[in-house]
C-alpha positions as a Markdown table, in Angstrom:
| # | Residue | x | y | z |
|---|---|---|---|---|
| 1 | Met | 121.9 | 138.3 | 82.1 |
| 2 | Lys | 123.2 | 140.8 | 79.5 |
| 3 | Arg | 125.9 | 139.7 | 77.0 |
| 4 | Cys | 129.5 | 141.0 | 77.4 |
| 5 | Arg | 130.2 | 143.2 | 74.4 |
| 6 | Thr | 133.5 | 143.9 | 72.7 |
| 7 | Gly | 135.3 | 147.0 | 73.9 |
| 8 | Leu | 134.1 | 146.8 | 77.5 |
| 9 | Gly | 136.4 | 148.3 | 80.1 |
| 10 | Ile | 138.2 | 146.2 | 82.6 |
| 11 | Val | 135.6 | 146.8 | 85.3 |
| 12 | Ser | 132.7 | 145.8 | 83.0 |
| 13 | Leu | 134.5 | 142.7 | 81.9 |
| 14 | Ala | 135.2 | 141.7 | 85.5 |
| 15 | Ile | 131.5 | 142.1 | 86.3 |
| 16 | Cys | 130.5 | 139.9 | 83.3 |
| 17 | Leu | 132.9 | 137.2 | 84.2 |
| 18 | Gly | 131.7 | 137.3 | 87.8 |
| 19 | Ala | 128.1 | 136.9 | 86.6 |
| 20 | Leu | 129.1 | 133.9 | 84.4 |
| 21 | Val | 130.8 | 132.2 | 87.4 |
| 22 | Ala | 127.8 | 132.9 | 89.6 |
| 23 | Cys | 125.5 | 131.2 | 87.0 |
| 24 | Ala | 127.7 | 128.1 | 86.7 |
| 25 | Pro | 126.4 | 124.9 | 88.5 |
| 26 | Arg | 127.5 | 125.5 | 92.1 |
| 27 | Ala | 128.6 | 121.9 | 92.5 |
| 28 | Thr | 131.4 | 122.4 | 90.0 |
| 29 | Leu | 132.9 | 125.2 | 92.0 |
| 30 | Asp | 133.7 | 123.2 | 95.0 |
| 31 | Gly | 135.0 | 120.1 | 93.2 |
| 32 | Ala | 131.7 | 118.1 | 93.3 |
| 33 | Pro | 130.4 | 116.4 | 90.2 |
| 34 | Arg | 128.0 | 118.5 | 88.1 |
| 35 | Pro | 124.3 | 118.0 | 88.8 |
| 36 | Gly | 122.6 | 116.4 | 85.9 |
| 37 | Leu | 122.9 | 113.3 | 83.7 |
| 38 | Trp | 126.1 | 111.3 | 83.3 |
| 39 | Arg | 126.8 | 108.2 | 81.2 |
| 40 | Ala | 128.5 | 105.6 | 83.5 |
| 41 | Thr | 130.2 | 102.4 | 82.4 |
| 42 | Leu | 131.7 | 99.3 | 84.0 |
| 43 | Gln | 134.3 | 97.3 | 82.2 |
| 44 | Leu | 133.3 | 93.6 | 82.3 |
| 45 | Pro | 135.0 | 90.7 | 80.4 |
| 46 | Gly | 132.1 | 90.9 | 77.8 |
| 47 | Gly | 132.8 | 94.6 | 77.2 |
| 48 | Glu | 131.3 | 97.9 | 78.4 |
| 49 | Leu | 128.3 | 97.7 | 80.8 |
| 50 | Pro | 126.5 | 101.2 | 80.5 |
| 51 | Phe | 124.0 | 102.6 | 83.0 |
| 52 | Gly | 122.6 | 106.0 | 83.7 |
| 53 | Leu | 123.9 | 108.1 | 86.5 |
| 54 | Glu | 122.4 | 111.3 | 87.7 |
| 55 | Phe | 123.7 | 113.7 | 90.4 |
| 56 | Ala | 121.5 | 116.1 | 92.3 |
| 57 | Thr | 121.4 | 118.1 | 95.5 |
| 58 | Glu | 118.9 | 117.6 | 98.2 |
| 59 | Ser | 118.9 | 119.9 | 101.3 |
| 60 | Gly | 122.4 | 121.0 | 100.3 |
| 61 | Lys | 123.7 | 117.4 | 100.1 |
| 62 | Ile | 124.8 | 115.5 | 97.0 |
| 63 | Val | 122.7 | 112.5 | 96.1 |
| 64 | Ala | 122.9 | 110.2 | 93.0 |
| 65 | Phe | 120.5 | 108.0 | 91.1 |
| 66 | Leu | 121.4 | 104.8 | 89.2 |
| 67 | Asp | 119.1 | 104.7 | 86.1 |
| 68 | Asn | 118.1 | 101.4 | 84.5 |
| 69 | Gly | 115.1 | 102.2 | 82.2 |
| 70 | Pro | 112.1 | 102.9 | 84.5 |
| 71 | Asp | 114.1 | 102.1 | 87.7 |
| 72 | Arg | 116.0 | 104.8 | 89.6 |
| 73 | Ala | 118.0 | 103.5 | 92.6 |
| 74 | Lys | 118.9 | 106.4 | 95.0 |
| 75 | Val | 122.4 | 106.7 | 96.5 |
| 76 | Thr | 122.5 | 108.9 | 99.6 |
| 77 | Asp | 125.8 | 108.0 | 101.2 |
| 78 | Ile | 128.3 | 110.1 | 99.1 |
| 79 | Thr | 131.5 | 111.5 | 100.6 |
| 80 | Arg | 134.2 | 113.7 | 99.0 |
| 81 | Asp | 137.9 | 114.4 | 99.7 |
| 82 | Gly | 139.0 | 117.0 | 97.2 |
| 83 | Lys | 138.5 | 115.4 | 93.8 |
| 84 | Arg | 138.0 | 111.9 | 95.3 |
| 85 | Leu | 134.4 | 110.7 | 95.4 |
| 86 | Thr | 133.0 | 107.6 | 97.2 |
| 87 | Leu | 129.5 | 106.4 | 96.6 |
| 88 | Arg | 128.4 | 103.7 | 99.1 |
| 89 | Leu | 125.4 | 102.1 | 97.5 |
| 90 | Asp | 122.4 | 102.2 | 99.7 |
| 91 | Gly | 121.5 | 98.9 | 101.4 |
| 92 | Phe | 124.6 | 97.1 | 99.9 |
| 93 | Glu | 128.2 | 96.8 | 101.0 |
| 94 | Asn | 129.4 | 97.8 | 97.5 |
| 95 | Arg | 130.9 | 101.1 | 96.7 |
| 96 | Ile | 132.3 | 103.3 | 93.9 |
| 97 | Asp | 135.6 | 105.2 | 94.4 |
| 98 | Ala | 136.4 | 107.6 | 91.6 |
| 99 | Thr | 138.4 | 110.8 | 90.9 |
| 100 | Leu | 136.9 | 113.8 | 89.1 |
| 101 | Glu | 138.8 | 115.4 | 86.2 |
| 102 | Asp | 137.2 | 117.7 | 83.7 |
| 103 | Asp | 133.6 | 116.3 | 83.9 |
| 104 | Thr | 134.9 | 112.8 | 83.9 |
| 105 | Leu | 134.9 | 110.3 | 86.7 |
| 106 | Arg | 137.3 | 107.4 | 86.7 |
| 107 | Gly | 137.8 | 104.8 | 89.4 |
| 108 | Thr | 136.6 | 101.4 | 90.6 |
| 109 | Leu | 133.5 | 99.6 | 91.7 |
| 110 | Thr | 134.2 | 97.3 | 94.6 |
| 111 | Met | 131.7 | 94.5 | 94.9 |
| 112 | Ile | 131.6 | 92.3 | 98.0 |
| 113 | Lys | 131.0 | 88.7 | 97.4 |
| 114 | Ser | 130.5 | 85.6 | 99.6 |
| 115 | Gly | 133.1 | 85.2 | 102.3 |
| 116 | Gly | 134.0 | 88.9 | 102.0 |
| 117 | Lys | 135.8 | 88.4 | 98.6 |
| 118 | Gln | 136.0 | 91.4 | 96.5 |
| 119 | Gln | 135.6 | 92.1 | 92.8 |
| 120 | Glu | 137.1 | 95.4 | 91.6 |
| 121 | Ile | 135.6 | 96.5 | 88.3 |
| 122 | Pro | 136.9 | 99.5 | 86.3 |
| 123 | Phe | 134.3 | 102.4 | 86.4 |
| 124 | Ala | 134.0 | 105.6 | 84.4 |
| 125 | Ala | 131.4 | 108.3 | 83.9 |
| 126 | Arg | 131.1 | 111.3 | 81.6 |
| 127 | Tyr | 128.9 | 114.3 | 82.2 |
| 128 | Gly | 126.3 | 115.3 | 79.6 |
| 129 | Glu | 126.0 | 112.0 | 77.7 |
| 130 | Thr | 122.6 | 110.4 | 77.9 |
| 131 | His | 122.7 | 107.4 | 75.6 |
| 132 | Arg | 123.1 | 103.9 | 76.9 |
| 133 | Phe | 124.9 | 101.7 | 74.3 |
| 134 | Thr | 125.1 | 103.9 | 71.2 |
| 135 | Lys | 124.3 | 107.6 | 70.6 |
| 136 | Glu | 122.0 | 107.0 | 67.6 |
| 137 | Pro | 121.3 | 103.3 | 67.1 |
| 138 | Pro | 120.2 | 102.4 | 63.5 |
| 139 | Ala | 116.5 | 101.5 | 63.1 |
| 140 | Pro | 115.9 | 97.9 | 64.1 |
| 141 | Ile | 114.9 | 95.4 | 61.5 |
| 142 | Ala | 113.1 | 93.2 | 64.0 |
| 143 | Asn | 111.0 | 93.4 | 67.2 |
| 144 | Val | 111.7 | 91.5 | 70.4 |
| 145 | Ala | 108.7 | 92.8 | 72.3 |
| 146 | Gly | 106.8 | 90.0 | 74.1 |
| 147 | Arg | 107.4 | 86.8 | 76.0 |
| 148 | Trp | 110.4 | 84.5 | 75.4 |
| 149 | Ala | 110.9 | 80.9 | 76.7 |
| 150 | Thr | 114.6 | 81.0 | 77.7 |
| 151 | Thr | 117.3 | 78.6 | 78.7 |
| 152 | Phe | 120.5 | 79.7 | 80.4 |
| 153 | Val | 123.5 | 77.4 | 80.5 |
| 154 | Asp | 126.2 | 77.8 | 83.2 |
| 155 | Glu | 129.1 | 75.4 | 83.0 |
| 156 | Gly | 127.0 | 72.7 | 81.4 |
| 157 | Glu | 124.0 | 73.1 | 83.7 |
| 158 | Ser | 120.8 | 74.5 | 82.2 |
| 159 | Ser | 118.1 | 76.5 | 83.9 |
| 160 | Ile | 114.8 | 77.9 | 82.5 |
| 161 | Ala | 113.7 | 81.5 | 82.5 |
| 162 | Val | 111.1 | 83.7 | 80.8 |
| 163 | Gly | 112.1 | 86.9 | 79.1 |
| 164 | Glu | 109.6 | 89.7 | 78.9 |
| 165 | Phe | 110.4 | 92.8 | 76.9 |
| 166 | Thr | 108.9 | 96.0 | 75.5 |
| 167 | Gln | 110.3 | 97.9 | 72.6 |
| 168 | Asn | 109.9 | 101.5 | 71.5 |
| 169 | Gly | 111.9 | 102.0 | 68.3 |
| 170 | Ala | 115.4 | 100.8 | 69.1 |
| 171 | Ile | 114.9 | 101.1 | 72.9 |
| 172 | Val | 114.3 | 97.8 | 74.7 |
| 173 | Thr | 113.4 | 97.3 | 78.4 |
| 174 | Gly | 112.3 | 94.3 | 80.3 |
| 175 | Thr | 113.6 | 91.4 | 82.5 |
| 176 | Phe | 114.1 | 87.7 | 82.8 |
| 177 | Leu | 112.0 | 85.8 | 85.3 |
| 178 | Thr | 113.5 | 82.7 | 86.8 |
| 179 | Pro | 112.3 | 80.1 | 89.4 |
| 180 | Thr | 114.4 | 81.9 | 92.0 |
| 181 | Gly | 113.7 | 85.5 | 91.2 |
| 182 | Asp | 113.8 | 88.0 | 88.4 |
| 183 | His | 116.8 | 89.8 | 86.9 |
| 184 | Arg | 115.2 | 93.1 | 87.8 |
| 185 | Phe | 115.1 | 96.2 | 85.5 |
| 186 | Leu | 117.1 | 95.7 | 82.3 |
| 187 | Ala | 117.5 | 98.4 | 79.6 |
| 188 | Gly | 119.2 | 98.6 | 76.3 |
| 189 | Glu | 118.6 | 98.6 | 72.5 |
| 190 | Leu | 118.1 | 96.5 | 69.4 |
| 191 | Arg | 120.5 | 97.5 | 66.6 |
| 192 | Gly | 119.5 | 95.7 | 63.5 |
| 193 | Arg | 119.3 | 92.2 | 65.0 |
| 194 | Glu | 121.8 | 92.7 | 67.8 |
| 195 | Leu | 120.2 | 93.0 | 71.3 |
| 196 | Ser | 122.2 | 94.6 | 74.1 |
| 197 | Leu | 120.9 | 94.9 | 77.7 |
| 198 | Ser | 122.5 | 96.0 | 80.9 |
| 199 | Lys | 121.8 | 96.7 | 84.6 |
| 200 | Phe | 123.7 | 98.1 | 87.5 |
| 201 | Asp | 121.4 | 98.7 | 90.5 |
| 202 | Gly | 124.0 | 98.7 | 93.3 |
| 203 | Gly | 123.8 | 95.0 | 93.9 |
| 204 | His | 124.3 | 93.3 | 90.5 |
| 205 | Ala | 126.3 | 94.2 | 87.4 |
| 206 | Phe | 124.6 | 92.4 | 84.5 |
| 207 | Leu | 125.4 | 92.6 | 80.7 |
| 208 | Tyr | 123.6 | 90.7 | 77.9 |
| 209 | Arg | 124.5 | 90.6 | 74.3 |
| 210 | Ala | 122.5 | 88.5 | 71.8 |
| 211 | Thr | 121.7 | 88.1 | 68.1 |
| 212 | Leu | 118.3 | 87.3 | 66.7 |
| 213 | Gly | 118.8 | 84.6 | 64.1 |
| 214 | Asp | 116.9 | 84.1 | 60.9 |
| 215 | Asp | 115.1 | 81.2 | 62.7 |
| 216 | Gly | 113.7 | 83.6 | 65.2 |
| 217 | Val | 115.9 | 82.4 | 68.1 |
| 218 | Leu | 117.8 | 84.8 | 70.3 |
| 219 | Arg | 121.3 | 83.5 | 71.1 |
| 220 | Gly | 123.5 | 85.3 | 73.4 |
| 221 | Arg | 125.8 | 85.6 | 76.4 |
| 222 | Phe | 125.1 | 86.9 | 79.9 |
| 223 | Trp | 127.9 | 88.3 | 82.2 |
| 224 | Ser | 127.4 | 88.9 | 85.9 |
| 225 | Gly | 130.3 | 90.9 | 87.4 |
| 226 | Leu | 133.8 | 89.7 | 86.6 |
| 227 | Ala | 133.5 | 85.9 | 87.3 |
| 228 | Ser | 130.2 | 84.7 | 85.8 |
| 229 | Leu | 129.4 | 84.0 | 82.2 |
| 230 | Glu | 126.4 | 82.1 | 80.9 |
| 231 | Thr | 125.0 | 81.4 | 77.4 |
| 232 | Phe | 121.3 | 81.6 | 76.6 |
| 233 | Glu | 118.8 | 80.8 | 73.9 |
| 234 | Ala | 115.3 | 82.3 | 73.8 |
| 235 | Arg | 112.3 | 81.5 | 71.6 |
| 236 | Arg | 109.2 | 83.6 | 71.3 |
| 237 | Asp | 106.4 | 81.9 | 73.3 |
| 238 | Asp | 103.5 | 83.9 | 74.5 |
| 239 | Ser | 102.5 | 81.0 | 76.8 |
| 240 | Ala | 105.9 | 80.5 | 78.4 |
| 241 | Thr | 105.6 | 80.0 | 82.2 |
| 242 | Leu | 107.8 | 79.0 | 85.1 |
| 243 | Gly | 107.1 | 76.3 | 87.7 |
| 244 | Asp | 105.0 | 76.8 | 90.8 |
| 245 | Ala | 107.1 | 78.9 | 93.3 |
| 246 | Glu | 105.2 | 77.3 | 96.1 |
| 247 | Ser | 106.1 | 73.7 | 95.4 |
| 248 | Thr | 109.9 | 73.9 | 95.3 |
| 249 | Thr | 110.7 | 74.3 | 99.0 |
| 250 | Lys | 108.8 | 71.9 | 101.3 |
| 251 | Leu | 108.8 | 70.6 | 104.8 |
| 252 | Val | 110.5 | 67.3 | 105.2 |
| 253 | Ala | 108.4 | 64.3 | 106.3 |
| 254 | Asn | 107.5 | 64.3 | 110.0 |
| 255 | Ala | 109.1 | 67.7 | 110.4 |
| 256 | Lys | 109.1 | 69.2 | 113.8 |
| 257 | Pro | 107.6 | 72.7 | 114.2 |
| 258 | Leu | 109.8 | 75.5 | 112.8 |
| 259 | Asp | 112.3 | 76.4 | 115.4 |
| 260 | Phe | 115.4 | 78.6 | 115.4 |
| 261 | Ser | 117.3 | 81.1 | 117.5 |
| 262 | Phe | 119.8 | 83.7 | 116.2 |
| 263 | Pro | 121.1 | 87.1 | 117.4 |
| 264 | Asp | 119.5 | 90.3 | 116.4 |
| 265 | Val | 121.5 | 93.4 | 115.4 |
| 266 | Ala | 121.9 | 94.2 | 119.1 |
| 267 | Gly | 123.3 | 90.8 | 119.9 |
| 268 | His | 120.3 | 89.5 | 121.7 |
| 269 | Gln | 119.2 | 85.9 | 121.0 |
| 270 | Ile | 115.7 | 85.8 | 119.5 |
| 271 | Ser | 113.7 | 82.7 | 118.9 |
| 272 | Ile | 110.4 | 82.2 | 117.0 |
| 273 | Arg | 109.3 | 80.4 | 120.1 |
| 274 | Asp | 109.6 | 83.5 | 122.2 |
| 275 | Pro | 106.4 | 84.7 | 123.9 |
| 276 | Phe | 106.4 | 87.9 | 121.7 |
| 277 | Phe | 105.5 | 85.8 | 118.6 |
| 278 | Arg | 103.1 | 83.4 | 120.3 |
| 279 | Gly | 99.6 | 83.5 | 118.8 |
| 280 | Lys | 100.7 | 85.7 | 115.9 |
| 281 | Val | 101.0 | 85.2 | 112.2 |
| 282 | Val | 104.7 | 85.2 | 111.4 |
| 283 | Ile | 106.3 | 85.6 | 108.0 |
| 284 | Val | 109.9 | 84.2 | 108.1 |
| 285 | Thr | 112.0 | 85.2 | 105.2 |
| 286 | Leu | 115.5 | 83.9 | 104.3 |
| 287 | Ala | 117.3 | 87.0 | 102.9 |
| 288 | Gly | 120.6 | 88.9 | 102.6 |
| 289 | Ser | 121.5 | 92.6 | 102.1 |
| 290 | Trp | 123.6 | 91.6 | 99.1 |
| 291 | Cys | 120.5 | 90.2 | 97.3 |
| 292 | Pro | 118.5 | 92.7 | 95.1 |
| 293 | Asn | 115.5 | 90.5 | 95.0 |
| 294 | Cys | 115.6 | 90.5 | 98.8 |
| 295 | His | 115.5 | 94.3 | 98.7 |
| 296 | Asp | 112.4 | 94.2 | 96.6 |
| 297 | Glu | 110.8 | 91.8 | 99.0 |
| 298 | Ala | 111.8 | 93.9 | 102.0 |
| 299 | Ala | 110.1 | 96.9 | 100.6 |
| 300 | Leu | 106.9 | 94.9 | 100.4 |
| 301 | Leu | 107.2 | 93.2 | 103.8 |
| 302 | Ala | 108.0 | 96.5 | 105.6 |
| 303 | Glu | 104.9 | 98.0 | 104.2 |
| 304 | Met | 102.7 | 95.0 | 105.0 |
| 305 | His | 104.1 | 94.8 | 108.6 |
| 306 | Arg | 103.3 | 98.5 | 109.3 |
| 307 | Arg | 99.8 | 98.0 | 107.9 |
| 308 | Lys | 98.9 | 94.7 | 109.6 |
| 309 | Arg | 101.0 | 94.4 | 112.8 |
| 310 | Ala | 98.2 | 95.8 | 114.9 |
| 311 | Arg | 96.1 | 92.7 | 113.8 |
| 312 | Gly | 98.9 | 90.3 | 114.8 |
| 313 | Leu | 101.3 | 90.1 | 111.9 |
| 314 | Glu | 105.1 | 89.8 | 112.6 |
| 315 | Val | 108.0 | 89.3 | 110.3 |
| 316 | Ile | 111.3 | 87.7 | 111.0 |
| 317 | Ser | 114.1 | 88.1 | 108.5 |
| 318 | Leu | 116.9 | 85.6 | 108.8 |
| 319 | Met | 119.8 | 87.5 | 107.2 |
| 320 | Phe | 122.6 | 85.4 | 105.5 |
| 321 | Glu | 125.4 | 87.9 | 104.9 |
| 322 | Gln | 128.6 | 87.9 | 102.9 |
| 323 | Phe | 130.7 | 88.1 | 106.1 |
| 324 | Gly | 131.1 | 85.4 | 108.8 |
| 325 | Asp | 132.2 | 88.1 | 111.2 |
| 326 | Phe | 129.2 | 89.2 | 113.3 |
| 327 | Glu | 130.2 | 92.9 | 113.5 |
| 328 | Arg | 130.5 | 93.3 | 109.7 |
| 329 | Ala | 127.4 | 91.3 | 109.1 |
| 330 | Arg | 125.5 | 93.5 | 111.6 |
| 331 | Glu | 126.6 | 96.7 | 109.8 |
| 332 | Ala | 125.3 | 95.3 | 106.5 |
| 333 | Val | 122.0 | 94.4 | 108.1 |
| 334 | Tyr | 121.7 | 97.9 | 109.6 |
| 335 | Arg | 122.1 | 99.5 | 106.1 |
| 336 | Phe | 119.5 | 97.1 | 104.7 |
| 337 | Arg | 117.1 | 98.1 | 107.5 |
| 338 | Asp | 117.7 | 101.8 | 107.0 |
| 339 | Arg | 117.0 | 101.6 | 103.3 |
| 340 | His | 113.6 | 100.1 | 103.7 |
| 341 | Arg | 112.6 | 101.6 | 107.0 |
| 342 | Val | 112.3 | 98.1 | 108.4 |
| 343 | Glu | 110.6 | 97.8 | 111.8 |
| 344 | Tyr | 110.3 | 94.1 | 112.0 |
| 345 | Thr | 112.8 | 91.6 | 113.5 |
| 346 | Thr | 116.1 | 91.0 | 111.6 |
| 347 | Leu | 118.5 | 88.3 | 112.8 |
| 348 | Val | 122.0 | 87.6 | 111.7 |
| 349 | Ala | 121.7 | 83.9 | 110.8 |
| 350 | Gly | 124.8 | 82.9 | 108.8 |
| 351 | Ile | 126.7 | 83.4 | 105.6 |
| 352 | Ser | 125.3 | 83.8 | 102.1 |
| 353 | Asp | 125.3 | 80.2 | 101.2 |
| 354 | Lys | 122.3 | 78.0 | 100.5 |
| 355 | Asp | 123.8 | 74.9 | 102.1 |
| 356 | Asp | 124.6 | 76.9 | 105.3 |
| 357 | Ala | 121.0 | 78.3 | 105.3 |
| 358 | Ala | 119.6 | 74.8 | 104.8 |
| 359 | Ser | 121.6 | 73.4 | 107.8 |
| 360 | Lys | 120.1 | 76.1 | 110.0 |
| 361 | Leu | 116.6 | 75.1 | 109.1 |
| 362 | Pro | 116.5 | 71.3 | 109.0 |
| 363 | Gln | 112.7 | 71.2 | 108.8 |
| 364 | Leu | 113.1 | 72.2 | 105.1 |
| 365 | Asn | 114.0 | 70.0 | 102.2 |
| 366 | Gly | 116.6 | 72.6 | 101.2 |
| 367 | Val | 117.1 | 76.2 | 100.5 |
| 368 | Tyr | 117.0 | 77.0 | 96.8 |
| 369 | Ala | 116.7 | 80.8 | 96.6 |
| 370 | Phe | 117.2 | 84.0 | 98.5 |
| 371 | Pro | 114.6 | 85.1 | 99.4 |
| 372 | Thr | 112.6 | 82.1 | 100.6 |
| 373 | Thr | 109.4 | 83.1 | 102.4 |
| 374 | Ile | 107.7 | 80.9 | 105.0 |
| 375 | Phe | 104.2 | 81.7 | 106.3 |
| 376 | Val | 103.5 | 80.5 | 109.8 |
| 377 | Asp | 100.0 | 80.6 | 111.3 |
| 378 | Arg | 98.9 | 81.6 | 114.8 |
| 379 | Asn | 99.4 | 78.0 | 116.0 |
| 380 | Gly | 103.0 | 77.8 | 114.8 |
| 381 | Arg | 102.3 | 75.7 | 111.8 |
| 382 | Val | 103.9 | 76.3 | 108.4 |
| 383 | Arg | 101.1 | 77.0 | 105.9 |
| 384 | Lys | 102.9 | 78.0 | 102.8 |
| 385 | Ile | 106.5 | 78.4 | 101.5 |
| 386 | His | 107.3 | 80.7 | 98.6 |
| 387 | Thr | 110.6 | 80.3 | 96.8 |
| 388 | Gly | 112.2 | 83.3 | 95.1 |
| 389 | Phe | 110.6 | 86.7 | 94.5 |
| 390 | Ser | 109.3 | 88.4 | 91.3 |
| 391 | Gly | 109.7 | 92.1 | 92.0 |
| 392 | Pro | 108.4 | 95.3 | 90.4 |
| 393 | Ala | 110.3 | 94.8 | 87.2 |
| 394 | Thr | 108.0 | 91.9 | 86.4 |
| 395 | Gly | 104.8 | 94.0 | 86.2 |
| 396 | Gln | 101.7 | 92.0 | 86.4 |
| 397 | His | 103.6 | 89.0 | 88.0 |
| 398 | Tyr | 104.6 | 91.3 | 90.9 |
| 399 | Asp | 101.1 | 92.7 | 91.2 |
| 400 | Arg | 99.7 | 89.1 | 91.4 |
| 401 | Leu | 102.4 | 88.2 | 94.0 |
| 402 | Val | 101.5 | 91.2 | 96.2 |
| 403 | Ala | 97.8 | 90.3 | 96.0 |
| 404 | Asp | 98.6 | 86.7 | 96.9 |
| 405 | Phe | 100.7 | 87.7 | 99.9 |
| 406 | Asp | 98.1 | 90.1 | 101.0 |
| 407 | Lys | 95.2 | 87.6 | 100.8 |
| 408 | Leu | 97.2 | 84.8 | 102.5 |
| 409 | Thr | 98.2 | 87.0 | 105.5 |
| 410 | Asp | 94.6 | 88.3 | 105.8 |
| 411 | Asp | 93.2 | 84.8 | 105.8 |
| 412 | Leu | 95.7 | 83.7 | 108.4 |
| 413 | Leu | 95.0 | 86.8 | 110.6 |
| 414 | Ala | 91.3 | 86.0 | 110.4 |
| 415 | Glu | 91.8 | 82.6 | 112.1 |
| 416 | Pro | 91.1 | 82.5 | 115.8 |
| 417 | Ile | 93.9 | 83.3 | 118.3 |
| 418 | Pro | 94.8 | 80.1 | 120.3 |
| 419 | Pro | 94.2 | 80.2 | 124.0 |
| 420 | Thr | 97.3 | 81.2 | 126.1 |
| 421 | Pro | 98.8 | 78.1 | 127.8 |
| 422 | Arg | 98.3 | 78.1 | 131.6 |
| 423 | Gly | 101.3 | 78.1 | 133.9 |
């Protein structure tokens, strides 16, 4: 496009202005947010939780991506009413409502918690800003890359974890692994000795701030949403490990065969004892659409089911949702199914409470995590129970879990099909 020169006539000036308008991002002309990178923040009690936000168009429709280091969570359900914008976060019941003014979005993130309770968190985003915590963090004087034995303390109760981080200059990415699942993809920076990490993936809003002491110990605080605050200490330990994920949840002594019956999303009662599942290998998972680790597991199980169902593999997901109302719970499950292209059975089993889940499955010694995954052989016997889920953010741990799930299901599928009972 040629430049508009001084002294142009009115007609020439109008042509130049028209060309400039034509070259502007189309999305800005109809009130939509500009395509490209935005810096988004949530205001938690511990301060500002930053995350990357990118808008784009696909087939003429606005989509968005939530960026957390190497992870990009896609948002496809976006609606507009003038300058009002609503992002319904794929697979979750949470949403962002915001108003657009001069390349700035301001509004609220509404997060649905157990029992349908809501947390409303102030949200803002600014176009063209790409940094996470600070624009130009000073060079770090330490390095946190590696493995850290970690203890979190929540209201006096402690729990173990393993932190695993990589560092490139001041930029830090990684996660915490826990006995019940990982914290998924975390991203941030190390400024001097101050470590800041954050994550918003649609399901959880996490913020971490810690200081690396002269004694080599990371001491910090961890906020989850508006209501949860934990302290933590981490010590570098290349040999740090967690307990065995297959020894936490067990069958009680003299347990009867696994048995349950719950409605599917169409309202039909489905039981693991139905003829459809007889003689098949069945993976039963206790999950919920509100649970990011359950989303990670669903992506894996959906792929395994498509690949192995012709050989006799079925999956039953017992969904424990934030709502006791069946209709609302069903809608949440539908969104979960759509996100992962789930073709296996999903049942609405109860509310998102471990005690409620345990009461529905008295054969277990308890329910300690969502997800909990139960492997049932062709004869209806429980062969293994896996507590929690280490997802893609954990790297080699996830790769090992995928290999273990694959081998176990292959071994069970290789066992003979029991004869069909007569009569």
